[in-house]
N, C-alpha and C positions, 0 to 999 in steps of 0.2 A: 643685387644677385638674385637671381631667381631658381630655385630649386626644383626639378619635376620629379616626381614619383609615379611611376606608371606600375599600375597592378594587372598581373596577367589575371586573365579569367575573371575580369571585374563583371562582365554580365552574369555568368555563371555564379559567381558569390552572391550576387544581389537576388537572383532568382532561388538561390538555396536559403537566403536570410527569409526571403519573404515566404517560404513554406514553413519555416521553423516552428511556428506556434501548432501548426499541425502535428509535424514530426515530433517535437517535444510532447504533445499530449497524448500522442499513440503509445510512445515508451513510458510516460508517467503512469497511464493507465492500466499499461503491462505491470507496472510495479505495484500498483493499487491492487491488482487482482490476485498477483502471488502474496502480497503482504497480509491480505483478508485471508487466503486461504492458510498462511501461516498461521496466524493469530487464532482461526478455527482449531487447525490441527494441535496447536499447543492448549486450546482452553477445552477441548473435548475429555482428555484425559481427566482435567482438574475438575471437571463437573461431577458434583455427587450424584451417586446413582441409587434409586430405590428400585422405581421401574422400568428404568431405560427409556422414559417420556422425554423426560428434559435433553439428554444426549441425541436423541433423535430429532429435536426439535429446532436444532441451527439451521439457519437460512444465511444466504449470503444474496446480497442485490448489487448491482453494480449501474453506474451511470457515468456521464460524462465527468472525469476527473472526481468520482467519487465511488465509494464502497461502503458498503456495512455488512457485518456478520452480528448475528444475536440468536439466542433459543428464543423459541416463541410459545412455550409451554405457558398456561395462565400463570402457573407459580415461579417463572422462573426469576422475575424481580427479588420476591421475596428469598428464594435462596440463595441470590447473590448478596442481599443486604444484611438479614438477619444473623447469619452467624458472626459476622464483621462486629455488629452493635455488642454481641453477647461474650466473646471472645477477643478484646483488644489484641493488634497485631496479627491476627488472622487474614490474610488476603481473601479476597473475594476470587471467587474462579474466574471469573471473566479478567479481572486485572491480572491476576497471576497469570493466566494466557496469554494477554498482551505484554506484560513485564519478559515473559519467557522468550518472546516472538521479537522483540524489539532490535535484537543484533541483526537477525534475518530481515527485520524490516528496513533498516536503515541500510544494509547491503543491495536490497532491492531497488532502492529510490537511486542510490548511487551509482549501480550499473544502468538503470534505466536513463538516468541523465548523460553518462557516459555514451551509452549507444545512441542515444539522441543527437550528442555532439559529434559521434563520428559518421552518423546518416548525413546531416548535415555539411561536414566536411567532404564526404564522398559525392553529394550532390554539386558540389561548387567547383568540382573539378572538369 
């Protein structure tokens, strides 16, 4: 006995799946951009202020499936690590910003993957 299953739109499904790496990357890159912005927005208010130079030194850089946010004042590293060493339990301002943004970051990637799958499904019709 032989059972045959015919899949409608098989050619469209194959074409959509062949595009999936590009589509997924597009949506994940968007999630990365949103997440980096969320981290920056949470870190800046937690950044210590003396002259305001450290606040204004945040830069964001993006590449393919990559994003970086960091302050570029020469002393940014020391402001980040020294208070932590001397006050056990005190959070770093960048670490605190990342922790505060994690729910948004997780949501960004959940939405990005969902949007990618929806676009792949639409293109297979």
